[in-house]
Structures are given as C-alpha cells and as structure tokens.
N, C-alpha and C positions, 0 to 999 in steps of 0.2 A: 503494500500500499504505500502511496505517497503521502508523505507527512507534510512537506513544503512544496508549494507550486507558484511560481510567478509567471504570469501570461502577458506579454507583451506590456509590461508595466513601465509607465514613465511617471516623473515626479518634477512638477516644476514650484519654484519658490518665487514669491514677490520680493523684489529688492526695495530697501527703504523702510523707515520707521517712522510712524507718527505717535507722539507721545500723547496726544489727547485729541477730543473731537473736534475743537476748533483749528488745529494744524490740519487735520485729514480735509475738513471741509475747504479751507484755504488753498490746500494743494490741489485739491479736485477743481476749484473754481480757476485756478491758474492755467489750466489746460482743458478747457470744456470742450473744444472740437477735436483734439487728438487722442485725448484718453491717455491709457497706458502706452509705451513703446515697448519694443522687444528689449531695449537696454534696461528695463524695469525688472526683466525676467530672468531666472537662472533655471535652466534645466539640469538638474541633479541626475536623473536617469533618462533614458530614452530607449523605449521599446526592449527592454530586459525580461528575457524568459528563462527560466530555471526550474528544476525540480530536485527533489530530495527524497529518498525513500526510506522506510524503516531500517535502522542500524547503519544507515549511511553517513559519513562525515565528508563534508563539502567545505573546500577551503576558498576563500575569496580573496584576491590579492590586486594590488594596484597602487599607483601613487596618490599622494595626498589630493582630495578633491575629486577623485575618480567616481565616488558615489557608494563606496563601500558600506560606510555606516547608515547612509539612507536605506539601503538593501534591508539592513538588520532592523531599523525601526519600523519598516513597513512589514517585515515577518512577525515582529514582536506587538503589532497593533498600536505602536506609538503614533505614528503617522499614517494617513491614507494616500494611496496613489493618486495621482491627478487623473490617470486614464490607465486602462489594463485591470488585470484581476489578481489579487493575492490571496491564497488559500493556505491555512496553516491548521492542521487537524491534530487535536489532541492538546495536552497541557504545556504550555511554553514558558521556559525559564530564560528571560533575557538578562545577561551581564554585559551592558553596554557602557557603563562609566561607573566609578567607584561610589558605592553606596546607593545605587539605584534602588528606590522603593524603601529606603530607611528613612525613619522618621528621627531627626536629630536629638529630640528631647526624649525619647524613649531610651530604655537601656539596650544592650546588646541581647540580653534574654528576650525581652518583650519584642524586638525586631525580628527576631527569629520567627516567633509565632505569627507575628503581623505579616511577614513576607510569605511565610508557608500558607497563611489563609488567602492571601492575594493570588498565590499560585493554584488555589484551590484544594489545599489539604486539610484534612480533618485536624482537630486538636489532637486526637488520640494518635494520628499518623505522625504529626509532628513530634510528639512526646517520644514515639517509638525510635525515631531517628536522631532525637536531640543530643544524646552523648556523643554520637559519630561526628554530628556537624561542629560541636565545641572542640571535640579532640583535633579534627582535622584544622579547625581555623587557628588554634593556638592562643586564644584570647580568653581562656577560662578565667584567669586572674581579674580580668575586667568585664566580665560578663554581665556585671550588676551597676556598670557605669553608663551614663547616657552615651550615646554614641558620637555626639557632637565633640566630645573629649578625645575620640580614637584619631590616631594618625592615619594618613591616606592607606598606609599599608594595612593596619589593623581593619580598617573598612573594607578593603578588598579581601583579605582573608575571610572575613565572616560573611560578606556578600558572596563569593564565591563558593563557600562552603555550604551556605543555604541552597543556592541555586543548583549546586551538584549533588546534594544528597536528598532532596526532596521529590525524587523519582519522576521528573519532567519527561514528557514524550519527546520534546524538542528542546536542546539546550542551544542558545544563541550567544556567543562570546565575541566581544569585540577586543581590540589590541590592549585592553586596559591591564593584562597579566603583566606589562612591562613595568607596571608600579611595584610588583614583588620583588622580593629578592630571588637570588638564583635558585635556592633550594625550594622555596615556595613555587616558583615557576614549574619546576621539575615534578613537584607533587601534583600540580594543577594539570599539567599535560598527562600525567599517569592517571588522574582521575577521569579525564576526558576520554582516555583510551577504554578504561573499565567501563564507562557509560556508552560507549559505542559497542563495545562486546556483550553488554546487557541488551542490546537491541534498540537503544535510544538513538535518536537523530542529533547530529552536531552540525552547526554553521559557524565556521570559525574564521574570523579576519585576523590576519596577522602580518606584519613587516618581517617577523622572523622567518623568513622562507624555509629555512631547514627544519624548525619545528612544524610549520605547516605542510611540508611535503611528507614528513614522517606520519603525521596524524591524519592526514586526509588523502586518499587514494585519488580522489577527483577534486579539481580546482577550476574557478572561473576567473578569468583575468578581465577586470573592469578598467576602461580607459575613456575618459571624460564622459562617464556616464553611460557608456555603450559596453556590450560584451565584446570584447577584442578576441577572445579564444576561451574554448572550454574543452576539458578532457583530462587525461592523467596527469596528476600534479607534477610529476618528474618533466614531462615535456612542456607543461605550460609555464613553470618556474625557469626552465632553460631558455625558452622563447623570451620571456619577460626580461630576463637578465641580458640576454642577446640584444634586445631592442635598446636597452640602456647603453649598451657599447655602441650600437651603431649611431645612436643619437648625438654621441659625444656629450654626455651630461655635463662635464665640466664648464660648459661654457654657459650653463643656465644661471639666472640669478634666482635664488630662493629667498622668499620674503613671507614672514608671518609675524602679524602684531608688531612689537617693537625690534624684532630682530629681521636684519637683512643679510644674507650671505652673498658677497659679490663674486666669489671665486673659490673653487675647490680644486686642487691641482697635485698631481704626482710627478715627481722629478728627481733626479739624482745629482748631488754635487759632483759626481765623478766624470761628467760629460757636458758638453754645451747644450743649452737649452733646445728642445726639439729633437735631441737625439734618441734613437732607440733604446729601451731601457734593458739592462742585461740581468740575468739571473744573479750574477755576483755583486750587483750594485747595491750599495745601501740606498734606501729610499727616503724621500722627505714628502709627506703628506702636508700640503699647506693650505690653511683656509683663512679667507680674507672675509671678516664679517663686521657688522656694525650694529651697536645696540643704541636705540633712540632714546632710552631712559636707563636708570639703574635698576637692575633686577637682583633683589636678594636671593642667593643661593642659586644663580644661574650656572649651569653646567654644559659642557660639550663633551660628545663622545664620537668617536671614528671607529668604523669596524669595516674589515676587508673581507669579502666573499668570494670563492670561485664560481665557475660556471655552473656547478652542481647545487649551489646554494649554501654550501658548507662554510660557516662563518669561521674563518681562520683567526683573525685578531679581533678584538674587541677592548678598546682603551678609552678611559674617561679622563677629563682633567682633574675630577674630585679625586682619583685614585692617588695623586701625589700633590698636587698643587691646588687645592679648592680656594674659590673666592679670588680668582686671577682676572676675570672678566668683568670689566666695568663699562659705563657709558662712553659712547664713542667708536670709532674704528680701530681695528687691531687685527693683527695677524697670529694664528696659531699654527705651530709646526709640531708634527709628530715624525720622529725618526725611527725608521724600521730597519735592522740590520738585515744583511743577505741572508734570508731564511726561506723564502718562497721558491717554489719550483716553476718551470717556465709554464706559460699560459696566460690565459685572460682573466682579469680580476675586476671586481667593482668595489668603489668605496661608498659605505653609507655614512651619513652624518646625522647626527641628533643633537639639538639643542633645546634646552628646557629647564624646568626646576623639578622639585620632588612632587609638586601638584599639578604641572602643566607641561604638556609637549608642544613645543613652539614650532620647531622644524624637525621633521623626522623623514628624510629622503634616502630611500635604500641604494640608490643609485646616482649619488651625488657627482661621481666622477669614475672614470674607467681608466684601467692600463693594461698593458701586455708586458710580459717578460719574455726575452729572447735568450737563446743558448743552448746548452746541451742539458737533457733530462737524465744523463747517465744511464740510460736504458730502462728507466723506470717512471713512464709519464703519469702514472695514477698516484704518485707520490705528492702531496700537496706540500709538505714542509721539509726542507733540507736541513738538518740540524747539524749533521757531521759530528755527532757525539763521539766521543772517544772509546775504544774498546781496550780491555787488558786482557793479555793472555800468559798464563803461567802454568807451569808443570803442576799436575794434580797429584 
C-alpha cells in the first residue's frame, strides 16, 4: 500500500508582508489596475509527483531553496498545495524543526503526553512507551523542567524520541538532526533504520549525503522546485555531486541573512594559480565571507566529500579557534596536508550558530587531484602510515 503520494503538486507563496489592514488596503489601492505581478509570487514547487510505500525510506536532496522542506510540510499537513493532490495514509510524525509541537511552558513529561495525543496515541499507549522515550532522549534528569529552559540539543533529543517511539505509520524528518552531537546522530539514524525494518515509512531530507544514501535505497533530487531525478540513491547522489562539479560552484555567491560568502576556492601554494592540483600537493581551502552584523557564537565548518558522497574531512572553526568571526569582511583558510587520493571532490560549507543554519551548501566548491593512485583507485585517503617488521 502507498503511504505517501504527491500527484502534480505545486506550491506558490505570496511575497511581501502587510502588518495591518490599513497597509494592506493602501497597497491594494496603489495598484488597482494591475493587481499582483509575477514578481510578487514564488513557486516553491512545480508539478512534483512522488510516492512511498509501506516500509520504504525515501531520501530527498537538493540545494537550499530547492523545495525540500515545502514537500515535508505538505506531507505533514502543515501547509496545503496550491494545486495537485497530496495523500498521506496513517499516523504521521513530523520532525521538521527543533521542538515542533512542544509547549514551552509545559515540562518535558507533559510534552511527551501532549505530543503523543497530537499524534493520535492513547494515554495508555504513551505510558507503555514512556520509559523507552525517556531513556533514548537522555533528558531524564530534566523531565519535570519546563522545556523553555532546554537547550536546542535537549529539545531535539526529546522531540525525536517522541516522534520515533510512538509508532507512527509515516516518519517525516528534516535536516534538524544536524543540531545533535555525533553520538546522538548515530543513534537517530539507527532508530530510523529500525523503524524502516518494522515496516514504517520514512521520508528523510538531509545534506549529509552519505547518511541519506545508506538509509534510503531511493531518493528524489529537487532542483528549483522541480524533480530533477528520481531513482536509486547511489545514482542520484552521484549525479547530484557531478552536477556541482560541472557547474563550477566556486564562482557562486552564497548569501543568507547577515552572511555573504563571496568566494570558496581550493588551491595549493606549491604551484602558480590555475595549475592542476596534484595528489602530493598540500591544499588550501579559502573562504572569503562578510558578516553584516556581529553574530554571537557564529561558527564555520568545511567538509570534503568524494563522488560517492563519502565525507572524508569535516573541520569547524570552533574545534580550535572559537569566536574568531566578527562583523565585516574576512578570509578563512583551512590547510589540508597531502592525504587524499586522486579523483574529484566537493567542498561543503556551513555557517551558522548553535540555533540557526545560515549557509549550508554541500557543493560550495569543487576540485580534482591528479597523479598516480599507486594501483589502488578505490582508496580515498593515502596516509602512508609506517609499518614495523621484526623477528617474532
């Protein structure tokens, strides 16, 4: 049975915001003849069709603004499509942003029962799973504390635990798992795999293409609100990354809120600019960015992936030098020793705080390494670690 169906779904948003009735009337009177123009509209989705059956896991990938979150909101019933038909059969547990469905004044314990009731569970069923929910979330010590005092990580732990353990027919998960630490992300991915094995349906959006490919056998690539490709995740991910390589993403300006990234580049100090990069070259990943305002706790991370979406490096400023980004234009450099094998790679860039992702671009730059693979092309990292041999 199909649990999720979208048939030729499009979603249009009206741009502009009127704060009161007088402003709305004034704005309408100022253009009585022409009305709204196409510039006042944004089509987040155009003619999107997909379906997911019982026990299936579908991944959705694409760049920021591609329409991924809009699809999830339509599936969860948070927003309605402008045209087309959306069908979701059974109980849906959406996990779209930290603390979705939580009341800040209620305690963690009370919110578990409230969220369970919203999902259609009886009090008896919630009580039966309560100890599992609390154990998985790891917030037992703060269970009787109002959730408005929780950190974003604690919010996420409890919200995901409730959504994953109250036996939904369809689990809808957005990128928010990035808020959690590495151990909790691993446990969440494990829990989603268990849900899939139990016959539940999963729709998963993530910029972590390695996790998406491992968790979801099938994926849909959204590009500017349209389905660019649908098929086996390994193939879709490979084509998505290859598209980033072909576009030469390093020339794009990335802007979100107070952050503007003017340039992301990969070079080496060993050769003139524009020269081919060799496997034995130490690399420099350089980011030229500008902050329009002072952002407390702002951080930057760079990650390198190969064409199979395996994330090889993932380094953040806060790992060693927290609090170094300030208002104004600045240049950030990450030096990478000669450790990668020959092949094509993408550089992902993230800028944000513990509470907000400002820029998250998995293909901010691309580069290729040339040379000899020493007869082992499948090897990703060339560490040249020393051996010791001695008589036994």
